[in-house]
ZALO-999113 format. One record per residue (C-alpha): x, y, z. Coordinates in steps of 0.25 Angstrom, whole numbers, plus 2048, in hexadecimal, padded with zeros to 3 digits. Example, Ala and Ser with C-alpha at 12.3 -4.5 7.8 and 13.67 -1.06 7.14 Angstrom:
<rs>
8317EE81F;8377FC81D;
</rs>
This chain:
<rs>
8017FF800;80680E7FD;808817808;7FF822809;803830807;80383B812;7F8846811;7FA851807;7F885E80E;7F586B807;7FE876803;7FA88280D;7F3889801;7EA87D7FF;7E687A80E;7D988080F;7D4879802;7DB86B808;7D486C815;7C786B80F;7CC860805;7D2858810;7C885A81B;7BB85A813;7C0850807;7C3847813;7B6849819;7AE84780C;7B783980A;7B1835818;7A3838814;7A4830808;7AA824810;79F82581A;79482680F;79B81880A;79A811817;78C815819;78981080A;79080380B;78E80081A;7997F581B;7977EC825;7A57E6825;7AB7EB832;7B97EE82C;7B27F5820;7AB7FE829;7B8801830;7BF804823;7B480E81F;7B481582D;7C481682C;7C381D81F;7B9828824;7C1829830;7CE82B828;7C6836821;7C283D82C;7CF83D833;7D6843827;7CC84E827;7CC851834;7DC851835;7DE85B82A;7D4864830;7DA86383E;7E986683A;7E5871831;7DC87783B;7E7877845;7F487B83C;7F188282F;7F6890830;7EA895828;7DE899830;7D4896824;7DA888823;7D9886833;7CA88B832;7C7880826;7CE87682D;7C587883A;7B8878831;7BD86B82A;7C0865838;7B186983B;7AC861830;7B4855832;7B1855840;7A185683C;7A384B832;7AA84283E;79E845847;79584083D;79D83383B;79B83084A;78C83384A;78882B83D;780820842;780819833;78F818835;78F813844;78580883E;78F803833;79B80383E;7947FD849;78E7F2840;79B7EB83C;7A07DF841;7AE7E0848;7B17D2847;7BD7D083F;7C37DD841;7D17E0845;7D57E7851;7D77F584C;7CA7F3844;7C27EE850;7C77FA858;7C480484D;7B67FF84D;7B580185C;7BB80F85B;7B181384F;7A580D858;7A9816863;7AA82185C;79C821856;79681E864;7A082B869;79A83485F;78C830862;788828857;77E821860;77782D865;76A833861;76983C855;76784985E;773846866;77B842859;77884F852;77D85685F;78984F860;78C853851;78A862856;793861861;79D85A859;79E866850;79D87085B;7A9869863;7B286A857;7B0878854;7B287C863;7BF874863;7C487A856;7C088885C;7C7884869;7D4880861;7D388C858;7D3896864;7DF890869;7E689085D;7E289F85A;7E48A3869;7F38A6869;7F68B2872;8038B9875;8098C287E;8128CE87B;81E8D1884;82B8D9885;8378D1883;83C8D2891;82F8CB895;8348BF88E;8418BD897;8468AF896;8418AB889;84A8A3881;8538AB877;84E8A486A;8408A786F;8428B5871;8488B6863;83B8B085D;8338BA865;8378C8861;8308D4866;8268DB85E;8258EA85A;8208ED868;82C8E786E;8238DB874;8258CB871;8198C486D;8188B6873;80C8AD86F;8068A3877;80A89786D;81388D873;82189286D;81F89F873;81789C880;81E88F884;82C895885;8278A288B;82089B896;82D893899;83989E898;8338AB89A;8388B08A7;82D8BD8A8;8228B78AF;8188C08AB;81B8BD89C;8198AE89F;80B8B18A5;8078B989A;80A8AE891;8028A489B;7F78AC89B;7F68AD88C;7F889E88A;7ED89A894;7E38A488D;7E58A087F;7D689E878;7CF8A5884;7C58A9884;7C08A3877;7C389487B;7BC894887;7AF894881;7B388B876;7B9880880;7AC882889;7A488087C;7AC873877;7AB86D885;79C86E886;79A868878;7A385C87C;79B85A889;78E85A881;794851877;799847882;78B847889;78384587C;78D83887B;789833888;79683788F;79684089C;7A0849897;7AA84A88B;7B6846894;7AF837895;7AC839886;7BA83C882;7C083288B;7B9826886;7C282487A;7CF826882;7D881D88A;7D3822898;7C581F892;7BC82889C;7BB8378A0;7BB8348AE;7C882E8AE;7CF8398A9;7CD8418B6;7D38358BD;7DF8358B5;7E18448B6;7E18438C4;7EA8378C5;7F583F8BD;7F284C8C5;7F48448D2;80183D8CD;80784B8CA;8038538D6;8108518DF;8198538D2;8108608CD;8118678DC;8208648DD;8248698D0;81B8758D0;8218798DE;82F87A8D7;8298848CD;82288C8D7;82E88D8E0;8378918D3;82C89B8D0;82D8A18DE;83D8A48DC;8368AE8D2;82A8B28D8;82B8B08E7;81D8B18EB;8178A78E0;80D89E8E5;80B8968D8;80F8948CA;8068938BE;8078918AF;80D89E8AC;81A89A8B4;81A88B8B3;8238898A7;82D8948AA;82F88F8B8;82F8808B3;83A8848AA;84188B8B4;84187F8BE;8468768B3;85187F8B0;8558838BE;8538758C5;85486B8B8;85E8728B1;8568728A5;85588089D;84B87F892;85188C88B;85E883889;856877886;84E87C87C;85B880874;85B871871;84E87086A;84E87985E;840875856;84686F849;850866851;84586185B;83B85F84E;845857848;84A84F854;83B84B857;83A845848;84783D84B;844839859;837834855;83C82E848;846825850;83C82185B;83181C851;839819845;83482483C;83982F833;83483C830;835842821;833850820;829853814;82586080E;81785F80C;80B86A80B;80886F81A;800879821;80C882826;81B883823;81E880832;81A87182F;82486582D;81E859827;82584B827;82183D822;82383382C;82B826827;82B81882F;83680F828;83681981C;82781881A;81F82581C;814822827;80F830829;81183F829;81384A833;812859834;81986183E;81286F840;81A87384B;81A88384D;81088D852;808896849;7FA89E848;7EE895848;7F688884A;7F387E855;7FA884862;7FE877869;80486A866;7FD85E85F;7FD853854;7F3854849;7EF849840;7F084D831;7ED83F82C;7EA831834;7F282582F;7EA81A829;7F280F824;7F580E815;7EB81A813;7F082681A;7FD82B821;7FC83182E;7FF84082F;80184883B;80485783F;80B85B84B;80686A84F;80E871859;81388085C;82288085F;82C88A85C;836888850;84288B85A;847885866;83C87C86E;83A87A87C;83C86C87F;82D86A885;82A86E876;833863871;82B85987B;81E85F875;82485C867;82784E869;81984B870;811851865;81A84985B;81683D862;80883E85D;80D84084F;81483384F;80882C856;7FF83184A;80A82C83F;80D81F846;7FF81B849;7FA81F83C;7FC812835;7EE80D839;7E3806830;7D880E838;7D981D839;7D381D845;7DF81784C;7E981F844;7F482784B;7F182D859;7E482685A;7E5821868;7DC824873;7DE834876;7E4832884;7F082A87E;7F4833871;7FD83B87A;80582F880;80E82D873;81183C872;81483D881;81D831881;825837875;82884487D;83283B885;83C83B879;83B84A87A;841848888;84D83E884;85B843884;85F83987A;85383D871;85584C872;86484A86F;860847861;85A85485D;85C85E869;868867866;86B875869;87088085E;87E87B860;87B86D85E;87B86986C;87285D870;86985F87D;871858888;86B84C88E;86C85189C;86485E898;859854893;85A84C8A0;8578598A8;84C85D89E;8448518A1;8478538B0;8438618B0;83785C8A7;8328538B2;82F8608BB;8228648BA;81C8568B5;8138578C0;80D8638BF;80D8618B0;8058558B2;7FB85D8BB;7FA8688B1;7F685E8A7;7EC8588B0;7E58658B1;7E48678A3;7DE8588A2;7D585A8AD;7D18688A6;7CD86089A;7C68558A0;7BD85F8A9;7B886889F;7B485C897;7AD8558A3;7A58618A6;7A586E89E;7A887A8A7;7A18888A7;7AF88E8AA;7BA8878A2;7C58918A8;7C188E8B7;7C287F8B4;7D08818AF;7D48888BC;7CD87D8C4;7D38728BD;7E18788BD;7E087A8CC;7DD86C8CD;7E88658C5;7F38708C1;7FD8748CB;7FD8828C5;7F388B8C7;7E88918BD;7EC89F8B7;7E18A98B8;7DB8AE8AC;7E08A28A3;7D789989A;7E088D897;7D5885891;7D388E886;7E088987F;7E087A885;7DE875877;7DE86687C;7D0869882;7CB869874;7D385D86F;7D585587B;7C8859881;7C785188F;7D384988D;7E0852890;7E384789A;7E883F88E;7F584688E;7F984189C;7F283389A;7FA83288E;807836896;80482B8A0;805821894;81082988C;81A827899;81781789A;81981688B;82681D88C;82B814897;82C80A88C;838811886;84681188A;84A81E890;85881C88C;85581A87D;847820879;84A81B86A;84A80C86E;844807862;83C7FB867;833802871;83280E868;82E80585D;8247FD866;81E80A86A;81D80F85C;816804857;80D7FF864;80880D867;80B81885C;80880F850;7FC809856;7F4817855;7E781685B;7E5807857;7E6802865;7E2807874;7EC810878;7EE808885;7F07FC87D;7FB802874;802806880;8027F8886;8077F3879;8137FC87A;8167FA888;8127EC88A;8097F1895;7FE7FA898;80280989B;80380C8A9;80481A8B1;8108168B7;81A81D8AE;81382A8AE;81282A8BE;8218268BE;8248328B6;81B83B8BE;8228378CA;8318398C6;
</rs>
């Protein structure tokens, strides 16, 4: 069989027309496939599943194109067209799930004789129909259609407001004391003598870490915690209300219960128990390390009684520098962006037996670098790295599907969307890049599937972060970093510095875990019961879980983008980390490239995509069920 070709993307001038061709063309194809399925009404189970697979592939192709271009394209007209296309795709998908005739065709088949993957697919399709509400009365199904449309529109508006909500502060150069020289060189004063500093990551993160002027840090913190306020307060409230009604119509107590049903955790009520378990385990370490920060703050502010987000990064950096001999301004000199990007490709290529071949193809912006992914000389997918900020672009870091792999029919293609500068990187940014690239590798390696439903990162949503979190470990290994981390004079990052960096990074892991549980508890609570006052709920939840106080007149939830995509499931980051720590325990820390374990992990976890339950994939790799032990031991170190 001839290997399929990658997706042919449009030249910038043709993008607007291509959005219609790709999205609506695939939707029209899906409609034709559905009409044929209705007309032929096959009774053979495999024939029905193959027909359904064709429909799902067409819908996935339409949805992927709309999502990527809505989040990345530099032209507002294209982003708007992609948003509108996404609405049409979502409406069609909703109709599929509520179509009783299609449900009757699928549910009537005899599963006898199907292999394990096909049986699993049939079970998932029938479950999807039920969760869509196909068995409800017509009035309820009509309302579910309305809710799905309104939820998507609210979700898109929430995301747009964050993308367009970039703020800035304007300060004198002397109010930026402590900032690295290369950062200052890239931020020349304007005609009024003031320096503009935006809330985008490459500006705001270094400022919070290095600027010694407390008032400047606080001004930036206030701006960052008020992105998309007040508009997203109302948008989020509307989205939560819609989700709550949606869940009730389907017979669930709340959205959290509905959402958790298809995750590893299985039950919304279990999420709160998990959050409290992590919070309790981290309590002592959190208070211990916070006390260190507060003591250091009091050297500068003797009457300080607490420390909050405006000072957290700065004093964490000072403690690491003074007590652990780790100077991030020195460390960052070893992490020039171009070297890091190439180093990441080299490291992951060796680890997983892959090679990356740069290709020049039409793309949506000149910043984007595209690579074919080869295994044993055979192209198995394509990736696109869109790693720098610009106006109108997605503001965080994420992997987006551009095409889901289907064996012999379609190569997997993924897009990495981040917001790094083009010069020196913080080591934390290097870790983030490794993390997000882990999703991209999972998407490509897991893309050799017969059924599109199981392609790529298609496992339970509370497992998808585990492979990415585990890949972060390679960004902390001295032997790995020595492959690409060199300064301008060619000196390799010293191994003893990397060791100190690891020790310093462990400082604060307790209060970091508590902060994560604040985010997780917030995402759960507002989906269990929609509060009248979202800001007050933020304040109350932060007081219960975080060890750092709420800052008055801020509205963090308005730019907390995960409340859209992850809804009630932000706990999944920590749930996945528990699994990631256990999976990493199988690797030899003295040789992270040991081929046997790396190949076993690649083949038994990543390459399986969603073709098995996550717990089973992990047990197959580890030779046992995963446990909480490795995470607990790490937290106690």
